[in-house]
N, C-alpha and C positions, 0 to 999 in steps of 0.2 A: 101379598106383601104386607108386612106388619109395620114398616116405618113410613112416616109421612114423606110425600114427594118434596124433597129439598131441591131448590133450583140448581145447586151445584151437582146434583145427582140426577137431574130430571132426564127421563127417557120416556117419550110418549108411548112406546110399546109396553113399557113396564108399569105405567100408572094410568088408570082410566081418567077421563076428563073430570068426573065428579070428585076424585081424590085430589086432583090439582085445584079444582074450584074450592074445596074445603081448605086446602093449604093456604090459598090466597086469602080466603075470608079470615082465617086466623092470623097469619103472619104478614099480610100485606093489605090491610084495610085502606080504603081511600081516605084522603084528607077530608075531614068533615066540613071544611070551608072551601074545598075545591082547588086548593093550591097544588102545584107540582111537588113531588116528593123525591127524596133519595134516601138510601140506606146509610146510616151513620157507621163509621168504622169504630168499633169498640176497642179503645186503647188500653183499658185497664178496668179493674173492679176492686172493691173492698167493702166489707160490711162496717158501716159507720157505727151502728149499734145493733143489737140483736133484732133481726127482721127488717132492717133498713139497709138495702144494698145500694151502693153508689157505683154507677157505671161512669167511665170517662170516655167521651166521644169527641171526634174531630168535627168542629163546626166553624163556619166563617160568617162574616157579617151578612145580615139579611136572612139568615136561616133561624128556625126555631124547632123545638121538639114538637113533633106532631103526635107521635104515638110510641109508647114503650110497651112491648109485648113480652110477657113472662110466662113460662110454663115450668112449674115445679114438679120434680120427681124425687124419688128416694135418694138418689146419688147425684143428681144434676139439677141445675137451674138453667134453662135455655132462655136466651134473651135476644131481642131484636129491637133496634131503635130506628124509627123513621123520622127524618127531618122534613119539614115543608119550608117553602120559600116563595117569595114574591120576586119574579124575575127582574122587575124594575128596581126593587130595593137592592138586590144582589148586584146589579149593574152599577148602582150608585156607589157601592163600596169599592169598585174598581178591582184591583189586584186581589185575588182570593187568598188571603192569609188565614190559615187554619189555627184555631185555638183549642186547647184541651179543656173541655167543659164538663162539669158534673151533671149527671142525671140520676135522681133518686127514685127508687121503687121500693114499695113495701111488700115483703114476702109474707106468705101465710105462716111460715115458721122460720126461726133463725137459720142461717146458712149452714152452720154446724159441719163444716168440712166438705159440703157438696161442691162439685165442680161447676163453675159458671161457664156455659158454652154459648158462643156467638152463633146464632142460627145461620147467619149469612156465610160464614166460613166453615162452620161445623168444627171449630177449634176452641180449646179452652181460652178464656179471657185471662190474661196475666194479672197477678196481684198488683195493684197500684199502691206504691209507697211514695208519699210526697217527698220531694227533694227541697228542703227549706234553704239551701245555700244560694 
């Protein structure tokens, strides 16, 4: 098989354990300070300036960006954003109200028409256009 084992397509018979381990190492690294993690929902994207991609993710109080993973190819830029959180701090915030937050990543080259793909859903991330009203 030529494609990486993506969790939405995972089939143990199709991918050997070492391929899954490589996928996890790249796309699901553990939090460096040992906090629990969750995958952020990518709500949108836009290139703020050549080579600086802004992703928009849903976050709530007590969460922070743990890791933003990017893989650039000729026609695509694949992204995955991991959030980490302290369970006690999240509990302090009570009701989980989500906020659309920016996450900036620097690309090796400008986006130049490449499609931004959310690794979690394997779908294109829509263009984010601010609504100033």
